[in-house]
OpenMM code with the backbone's topology and positions (N, CA, C; nanometers):
from openmm import Vec3, app, unit

residues = "UNK UNK UNK UNK UNK UNK UNK UNK UNK UNK UNK UNK UNK UNK UNK UNK UNK UNK UNK UNK UNK UNK UNK UNK UNK UNK UNK UNK UNK UNK UNK UNK UNK UNK UNK UNK UNK UNK UNK UNK UNK UNK UNK UNK UNK UNK UNK UNK UNK UNK UNK UNK UNK UNK UNK UNK UNK UNK UNK UNK UNK UNK UNK UNK UNK UNK UNK UNK UNK UNK UNK UNK UNK UNK UNK UNK UNK UNK UNK UNK UNK UNK UNK UNK UNK UNK".split()
positions = [
    Vec3(0.0820, -0.1194, 0.0000),
    Vec3(0.0000, 0.0000, 0.0000),
    Vec3(0.0867, 0.1262, 0.0000),
    Vec3(0.2011, 0.1175, 0.0636),
    Vec3(0.2884, 0.2356, 0.0686),
    Vec3(0.3279, 0.2820, -0.0708),
    Vec3(0.3523, 0.1875, -0.1600),
    Vec3(0.3934, 0.2266, -0.2945),
    Vec3(0.2815, 0.2982, -0.3699),
    Vec3(0.1583, 0.2868, -0.3185),
    Vec3(0.0451, 0.3608, -0.3758),
    Vec3(0.0295, 0.4989, -0.3128),
    Vec3(0.1143, 0.5261, -0.2130),
    Vec3(0.1075, 0.6562, -0.1461),
    Vec3(0.0202, 0.6559, -0.0226),
    Vec3(-0.0220, 0.5389, 0.0224),
    Vec3(-0.1058, 0.5281, 0.1412),
    Vec3(-0.0167, 0.5317, 0.2646),
    Vec3(-0.0505, 0.6194, 0.3578),
    Vec3(0.0227, 0.6263, 0.4833),
    Vec3(-0.0419, 0.5318, 0.5830),
    Vec3(0.0377, 0.4434, 0.6388),
    Vec3(-0.0117, 0.3432, 0.7326),
    Vec3(0.0528, 0.3685, 0.8674),
    Vec3(-0.0283, 0.3811, 0.9740),
    Vec3(0.0303, 0.4000, 1.1069),
    Vec3(0.1268, 0.2858, 1.1405),
    Vec3(0.2356, 0.3199, 1.2068),
    Vec3(0.3368, 0.2203, 1.2414),
    Vec3(0.2757, 0.1042, 1.3199),
    Vec3(0.1857, 0.1335, 1.4108),
    Vec3(0.1200, 0.0293, 1.4907),
    Vec3(0.0454, -0.0699, 1.4009),
    Vec3(-0.0239, -0.0192, 1.3017),
    Vec3(-0.0981, -0.1046, 1.2087),
    Vec3(-0.0024, -0.1861, 1.1224),
    Vec3(0.1002, -0.1220, 1.0725),
    Vec3(0.1990, -0.1913, 0.9902),
    Vec3(0.2643, -0.3055, 1.0683),
    Vec3(0.3014, -0.2767, 1.1918),
    Vec3(0.3648, -0.3781, 1.2759),
    Vec3(0.2692, -0.4938, 1.3024),
    Vec3(0.1429, -0.4618, 1.3315),
    Vec3(0.0433, -0.5659, 1.3583),
    Vec3(0.0284, -0.6594, 1.2388),
    Vec3(0.0311, -0.6040, 1.1193),
    Vec3(0.0148, -0.6858, 0.9990),
    Vec3(0.1416, -0.7664, 0.9696),
    Vec3(0.2553, -0.6991, 0.9735),
    Vec3(0.3800, -0.7647, 0.9341),
    Vec3(0.4288, -0.8692, 1.0340),
    Vec3(0.3858, -0.8594, 1.1587),
    Vec3(0.4285, -0.9577, 1.2589),
    Vec3(0.3244, -1.0669, 1.2832),
    Vec3(0.2120, -1.0582, 1.2138),
    Vec3(0.1050, -1.1567, 1.2319),
    Vec3(0.1429, -1.2896, 1.1676),
    Vec3(0.0936, -1.3976, 1.2261),
    Vec3(0.1147, -1.5303, 1.1679),
    Vec3(0.0524, -1.5379, 1.0278),
    Vec3(-0.0618, -1.4691, 1.0106),
    Vec3(-0.1289, -1.4634, 0.8813),
    Vec3(-0.1573, -1.3163, 0.8505),
    Vec3(-0.0637, -1.2474, 0.7832),
    Vec3(-0.0795, -1.1041, 0.7582),
    Vec3(-0.2064, -1.0668, 0.6814),
    Vec3(-0.2493, -1.1514, 0.5884),
    Vec3(-0.3697, -1.1199, 0.5114),
    Vec3(-0.4921, -1.1213, 0.6022),
    Vec3(-0.5047, -1.2221, 0.6854),
    Vec3(-0.6187, -1.2290, 0.7785),
    Vec3(-0.6166, -1.1118, 0.8757),
    Vec3(-0.4987, -1.0786, 0.9242),
    Vec3(-0.4872, -0.9664, 1.0195),
    Vec3(-0.5270, -0.8359, 0.9528),
    Vec3(-0.4878, -0.8178, 0.8289),
    Vec3(-0.5246, -0.6979, 0.7543),
    Vec3(-0.6770, -0.6873, 0.7386),
    Vec3(-0.7405, -0.7995, 0.7084),
    Vec3(-0.8867, -0.8012, 0.6954),
    Vec3(-0.9516, -0.7668, 0.8294),
    Vec3(-0.8995, -0.8214, 0.9383),
    Vec3(-0.9523, -0.7907, 1.0720),
    Vec3(-0.9432, -0.6414, 1.1012),
    Vec3(-0.8308, -0.5811, 1.0680),
    Vec3(-0.8111, -0.4383, 1.0926),
    Vec3(-0.9109, -0.3567, 1.0111),
    Vec3(-0.9282, -0.3916, 0.8856),
    Vec3(-1.0251, -0.3199, 0.8011),
    Vec3(-1.1668, -0.3345, 0.8551),
    Vec3(-1.2003, -0.4547, 0.8982),
    Vec3(-1.3337, -0.4801, 0.9542),
    Vec3(-1.3548, -0.3969, 1.0807),
    Vec3(-1.2546, -0.3935, 1.1675),
    Vec3(-1.2643, -0.3144, 1.2910),
    Vec3(-1.2771, -0.1655, 1.2606),
    Vec3(-1.2031, -0.1187, 1.1604),
    Vec3(-1.2119, 0.0224, 1.1223),
    Vec3(-1.3521, 0.0582, 1.0730),
    Vec3(-1.4113, -0.0287, 0.9918),
    Vec3(-1.5465, -0.0024, 0.9434),
    Vec3(-1.6454, -0.0009, 1.0598),
    Vec3(-1.6310, -0.0921, 1.1528),
    Vec3(-1.7194, -0.0922, 1.2707),
    Vec3(-1.7081, 0.0392, 1.3471),
    Vec3(-1.5866, 0.0896, 1.3634),
    Vec3(-1.5672, 0.2163, 1.4344),
    Vec3(-1.6349, 0.3310, 1.3607),
    Vec3(-1.6251, 0.3313, 1.2290),
    Vec3(-1.6911, 0.4356, 1.1495),
    Vec3(-1.8419, 0.4268, 1.1668),
    Vec3(-1.8959, 0.3066, 1.1568),
    Vec3(-2.0409, 0.2881, 1.1639),
    Vec3(-2.0975, 0.3122, 1.3033),
    Vec3(-2.0135, 0.3089, 1.4049),
    Vec3(-2.0587, 0.3348, 1.5409),
    Vec3(-2.0892, 0.4824, 1.5671),
    Vec3(-2.0418, 0.5703, 1.4817),
    Vec3(-2.0658, 0.7136, 1.5002),
    Vec3(-2.2040, 0.7522, 1.4487),
    Vec3(-2.2643, 0.8502, 1.5149),
    Vec3(-2.3975, 0.8959, 1.4738),
    Vec3(-2.3996, 0.9484, 1.3307),
    Vec3(-2.2911, 1.0149, 1.2902),
    Vec3(-2.2884, 1.0716, 1.1560),
    Vec3(-2.2978, 0.9667, 1.0459),
    Vec3(-2.2681, 0.8420, 1.0785),
    Vec3(-2.2718, 0.7355, 0.9774),
    Vec3(-2.4125, 0.7171, 0.9217),
    Vec3(-2.5129, 0.7531, 0.9994),
    Vec3(-2.6520, 0.7413, 0.9517),
    Vec3(-2.6878, 0.8499, 0.8511),
    Vec3(-2.6105, 0.9565, 0.8506),
    Vec3(-2.6463, 1.0731, 0.7705),
    Vec3(-2.5656, 1.0887, 0.6423),
    Vec3(-2.4656, 1.0052, 0.6231),
    Vec3(-2.3851, 1.0179, 0.5025),
    Vec3(-2.3927, 0.8886, 0.4208),
    Vec3(-2.3940, 0.9029, 0.2901),
    Vec3(-2.3934, 0.7822, 0.2077),
    Vec3(-2.2579, 0.7135, 0.2215),
    Vec3(-2.2602, 0.5845, 0.2317),
    Vec3(-2.1375, 0.5094, 0.2492),
    Vec3(-2.1374, 0.3907, 0.1548),
    Vec3(-2.0327, 0.3798, 0.0790),
    Vec3(-2.0176, 0.2663, -0.0106),
    Vec3(-1.8880, 0.1943, 0.0213),
    Vec3(-1.8775, 0.0721, -0.0222),
    Vec3(-1.7571, -0.0067, -0.0002),
    Vec3(-1.7026, -0.0477, -0.1366),
    Vec3(-1.5776, -0.0163, -0.1581),
    Vec3(-1.5112, -0.0551, -0.2814),
    Vec3(-1.3814, -0.1249, -0.2450),
    Vec3(-1.3651, -0.2463, -0.2914),
    Vec3(-1.2435, -0.3227, -0.2666),
    Vec3(-1.1879, -0.3635, -0.4016),
    Vec3(-1.0613, -0.3340, -0.4204),
    Vec3(-0.9982, -0.3674, -0.5479),
    Vec3(-0.8597, -0.4237, -0.5210),
    Vec3(-0.8257, -0.5272, -0.5883),
    Vec3(-0.6929, -0.5849, -0.5749),
    Vec3(-0.5985, -0.5198, -0.6753),
    Vec3(-0.4803, -0.4833, -0.6266),
    Vec3(-0.3779, -0.4266, -0.7145),
    Vec3(-0.2555, -0.5180, -0.7178),
    Vec3(-0.2757, -0.6414, -0.6804),
    Vec3(-0.1669, -0.7381, -0.6692),
    Vec3(-0.1753, -0.8426, -0.7799),
    Vec3(-0.0624, -0.9022, -0.8092),
    Vec3(-0.0620, -1.0167, -0.9006),
    Vec3(-0.0511, -1.1467, -0.8221),
    Vec3(-0.0398, -1.1354, -0.6897),
    Vec3(-0.0306, -1.2504, -0.6008),
    Vec3(-0.1706, -1.3096, -0.5819),
    Vec3(-0.1877, -1.4368, -0.6177),
    Vec3(-0.3202, -1.5002, -0.6134),
    Vec3(-0.3832, -1.4959, -0.4743),
    Vec3(-0.3026, -1.5180, -0.3692),
    Vec3(-0.3559, -1.5135, -0.2329),
    Vec3(-0.4141, -1.3758, -0.2009),
    Vec3(-0.3468, -1.2724, -0.2457),
    Vec3(-0.3940, -1.1365, -0.2197),
    Vec3(-0.5173, -1.1029, -0.3030),
    Vec3(-0.5225, -1.1532, -0.4234),
    Vec3(-0.6420, -1.1327, -0.5065),
    Vec3(-0.7620, -1.2008, -0.4412),
    Vec3(-0.7437, -1.3257, -0.3976),
    Vec3(-0.8520, -1.3977, -0.3290),
    Vec3(-0.8910, -1.3261, -0.1998),
    Vec3(-0.7927, -1.2693, -0.1321),
    Vec3(-0.8200, -1.1986, -0.0069),
    Vec3(-0.9049, -1.0740, -0.0306),
    Vec3(-0.8947, -1.0136, -0.1480),
    Vec3(-0.9778, -0.8960, -0.1756),
    Vec3(-1.1257, -0.9345, -0.1762),
    Vec3(-1.1558, -1.0538, -0.2238),
    Vec3(-1.2946, -1.1035, -0.2206),
    Vec3(-1.3357, -1.1292, -0.0758),
    Vec3(-1.2467, -1.1901, 0.0017),
    Vec3(-1.2745, -1.2144, 0.1438),
    Vec3(-1.2955, -1.0829, 0.2183),
    Vec3(-1.2131, -0.9831, 0.1853),
    Vec3(-1.2269, -0.8520, 0.2496),
    Vec3(-1.3616, -0.7904, 0.2177),
    Vec3(-1.4010, -0.7936, 0.0914),
    Vec3(-1.5306, -0.7372, 0.0554),
    Vec3(-1.6428, -0.8062, 0.1307),
    Vec3(-1.6386, -0.9376, 0.1356),
    Vec3(-1.7442, -1.0120, 0.2064),
    Vec3(-1.7459, -0.9790, 0.3552),
    Vec3(-1.6283, -0.9630, 0.4150),
    Vec3(-1.6207, -0.9284, 0.5572),
    Vec3(-1.6789, -0.7893, 0.5818),
    Vec3(-1.6451, -0.6942, 0.4960),
    Vec3(-1.6960, -0.5584, 0.5130),
    Vec3(-1.8458, -0.5511, 0.4835),
    Vec3(-1.8892, -0.6258, 0.3856),
    Vec3(-2.0323, -0.6329, 0.3557),
    Vec3(-2.1078, -0.6871, 0.4776),
    Vec3(-2.0515, -0.7888, 0.5426),
    Vec3(-2.1135, -0.8452, 0.6621),
    Vec3(-2.1240, -0.7435, 0.7747),
    Vec3(-2.0201, -0.6648, 0.7944),
    Vec3(-2.0222, -0.5604, 0.8972),
    Vec3(-2.1305, -0.4577, 0.8649),
    Vec3(-2.1379, -0.4174, 0.7385),
    Vec3(-2.2377, -0.3193, 0.6982),
    Vec3(-2.3789, -0.3736, 0.7169),
    Vec3(-2.4024, -0.4960, 0.6777),
    Vec3(-2.5353, -0.5571, 0.6950),
    Vec3(-2.5705, -0.5699, 0.8436),
    Vec3(-2.4724, -0.6086, 0.9235),
    Vec3(-2.4914, -0.6201, 1.0683),
    Vec3(-2.5314, -0.4848, 1.1287),
    Vec3(-2.4630, -0.3807, 1.0840),
    Vec3(-2.4934, -0.2462, 1.1335),
    Vec3(-2.6340, -0.2014, 1.0927),
    Vec3(-2.6694, -0.2278, 0.9687),
    Vec3(-2.8029, -0.1897, 0.9213),
    Vec3(-2.9113, -0.2654, 0.9979),
    Vec3(-2.8883, -0.3920, 1.0271),
    Vec3(-2.9858, -0.4713, 1.1028),
    Vec3(-3.0003, -0.4167, 1.2450),
    Vec3(-2.8900, -0.3762, 1.3062),
    Vec3(-2.8954, -0.3191, 1.4407),
    Vec3(-2.9741, -0.1887, 1.4406),
    Vec3(-2.9520, -0.1075, 1.3379),
    Vec3(-3.0250, 0.0198, 1.3279),
    Vec3(-3.1739, -0.0042, 1.3100),
    Vec3(-3.2090, -0.1059, 1.2324),
    Vec3(-3.3499, -0.1372, 1.2089),
    Vec3(-3.4188, -0.1805, 1.3380),
    Vec3(-3.3436, -0.2479, 1.4253),
    Vec3(-3.4002, -0.2922, 1.5542),
    Vec3(-3.4111, -0.1774, 1.6532),
    Vec3(-3.3327, -0.0703, 1.6317),
    Vec3(-3.3318, 0.0428, 1.7273),
    Vec3(-3.4484, 0.1347, 1.7084),
] * unit.nanometer
topology = app.Topology()
chain = topology.addChain("A")
for resn in residues:
    res = topology.addResidue(resn, chain)
    for name in ("N", "CA", "C"):
        topology.addAtom(name, app.Element.getBySymbol(name[0]), res)
């Protein structure tokens, strides 16, 4: 991601690079970040879309982009269901 110009906090970079499964850890971090965004009141008032795109030629990373999308979609659906119950 750095080569794309994305700045990654050192704590996040370390968590991913030292994980037994860096791809899974990266997905967990993205999922947690989306949950934090959706927990704010303003999330109800702004349109939010999810776009996941693979920029890798590594098959594991390409497959992980599909896993990431599904994980984020699940978080979004979970949040919408909670709002509907509220």
